[in-house]
C-alpha positions in Angstrom: -98.7 178.2 -59.8 -100.5 177.1 -62.8 -102.4 173.7 -63.1 -99.6 172.0 -65.5 -96.8 173.0 -63.4 -98.5 171.7 -60.2 -99.5 168.4 -61.6 -96.0 168.0 -63.0 -94.7 168.7 -59.6 -96.8 166.5 -57.7 -96.2 163.4 -60.3 -92.4 164.2 -59.7 -92.9 164.0 -55.8 -94.8 160.7 -56.4 -92.6 159.2 -58.5 -89.6 160.1 -55.9 -91.4 158.9 -53.1 -92.2 155.5 -55.0 -88.3 155.1 -55.9 -87.3 156.0 -52.1 -89.9 153.5 -50.6 -88.7 150.6 -53.0 -84.9 151.7 -52.2 -85.8 151.4 -48.8 -87.7 148.4 -48.7 -84.6 146.5 -50.8 -81.9 147.9 -48.4 -84.0 147.3 -45.1 -85.8 144.3 -46.1 -83.8 142.8 -48.8 -87.0 142.4 -50.9 -88.0 144.0 -54.1 -91.4 145.9 -53.8 -93.5 143.7 -56.1 -97.2 144.4 -55.1 -98.3 141.2 -57.0 -95.6 139.2 -54.8 -96.5 140.4 -51.7 -100.2 140.1 -52.2 -99.7 136.7 -53.3 -97.7 135.8 -50.3 -100.4 136.8 -48.2 -103.4 135.1 -50.2 -101.5 132.1 -50.4 -101.1 131.6 -46.6 -102.3 134.3 -44.7 -101.0 132.8 -41.4 -97.4 132.6 -42.5 -97.5 136.0 -43.9 -94.6 138.1 -42.3 -95.5 141.2 -40.6 -94.0 143.4 -43.1 -96.2 142.0 -45.7 -99.3 143.0 -43.5 -97.8 146.4 -42.6 -97.3 147.0 -46.5 -100.7 145.9 -47.4 -102.3 147.9 -44.4 -100.3 150.9 -45.7 -101.7 150.7 -49.2 -105.2 150.5 -47.7 -105.0 153.4 -45.2 -102.9 155.7 -48.0 -106.1 155.5 -50.0 -108.5 156.1 -47.3 -106.6 159.1 -46.1 -106.6 160.4 -49.6 -110.3 159.8 -49.5 -111.0 161.7 -46.2 -108.5 164.3 -47.0 -109.0 165.1 -50.9 -111.8 163.0 -52.4 -111.6 164.8 -55.4 -108.5 163.1 -56.2 -110.2 159.6 -56.3 -113.6 160.7 -58.4 -113.7 158.9 -61.7 -115.7 159.9 -64.9 -115.1 156.3 -66.2 -118.3 155.1 -67.9 -116.9 151.4 -68.0 -119.5 148.8 -66.8 -118.4 146.8 -63.6 -118.2 143.6 -65.4 -115.6 144.9 -67.8 -113.4 145.9 -65.0 -114.1 142.8 -63.3 -112.6 141.0 -66.3 -110.2 143.2 -67.0 -108.7 142.9 -63.4 -108.8 139.1 -63.6 -106.9 139.3 -67.1 -104.2 141.8 -65.3 -104.0 139.1 -62.4 -103.3 136.1 -65.2 -100.8 138.3 -66.9 -99.1 139.4 -63.7 -98.8 135.5 -63.1 -97.8 134.8 -66.4 -95.0 137.7 -66.7 -93.6 136.7 -63.2 -94.6 140.0 -61.8 -96.3 143.3 -62.0 -95.5 146.5 -63.4 -94.4 147.6 -60.1 -92.0 144.8 -59.6 -90.7 144.8 -63.0 -90.8 148.6 -64.1 -89.7 150.2 -60.8 -87.6 147.5 -59.2 -86.4 145.3 -61.7 -85.2 148.1 -64.0 -83.6 150.2 -61.6 -81.6 147.0 -60.7 -80.7 146.8 -64.3 -82.6 143.2 -64.8 -82.6 142.2 -68.5 -85.8 140.0 -67.6 -87.5 143.1 -66.2 -86.3 145.6 -68.9 -88.0 143.0 -71.3 -91.2 142.7 -69.3 -91.7 146.3 -68.9 -91.3 146.9 -72.8 -93.6 144.5 -73.5 -96.1 145.8 -70.9 -95.8 149.4 -72.4 -96.3 147.8 -75.9 -99.1 145.6 -75.1 -100.6 148.8 -73.3 -100.3 150.9 -76.5 -101.8 148.2 -78.7 -104.7 147.4 -76.4 -105.5 151.0 -76.0 -105.4 151.9 -79.9 -107.3 148.8 -80.5 -110.2 149.6 -78.0 -110.6 153.3 -79.2 -110.5 151.8 -83.0 -113.5 149.5 -82.0 -115.3 152.7 -80.3 -115.2 151.2 -76.4 -113.6 154.5 -75.1 
């Protein structure tokens, strides 16, 4: 199997699993799978966080550890960006998530699939902002 097809196949499988997981969360728990909302619920009051929130967070972390142990090459990065820049970028993403009333997973995967106009607008704005920012950063020579 050639590398291009293999990458496409793994990407499609990953997207399918995300869709199935988000659907199961909605059907079985009545909740939208928005990572920022789940994490916010845990951080806001860890003692009142539900077992499903802790399980979700545990699943995210254990999935990363599993990947690191079984296929460490998948987590290798050639990114040369300084840590301070990454920290600032992460804080800006957190601010944007709060400002936008959700994250890309909540709006893009769950909201758009429920035909939410608010999520559709938010997702379009996320993508446009990403394109503009990436273009601007490349023009300035940061990448």
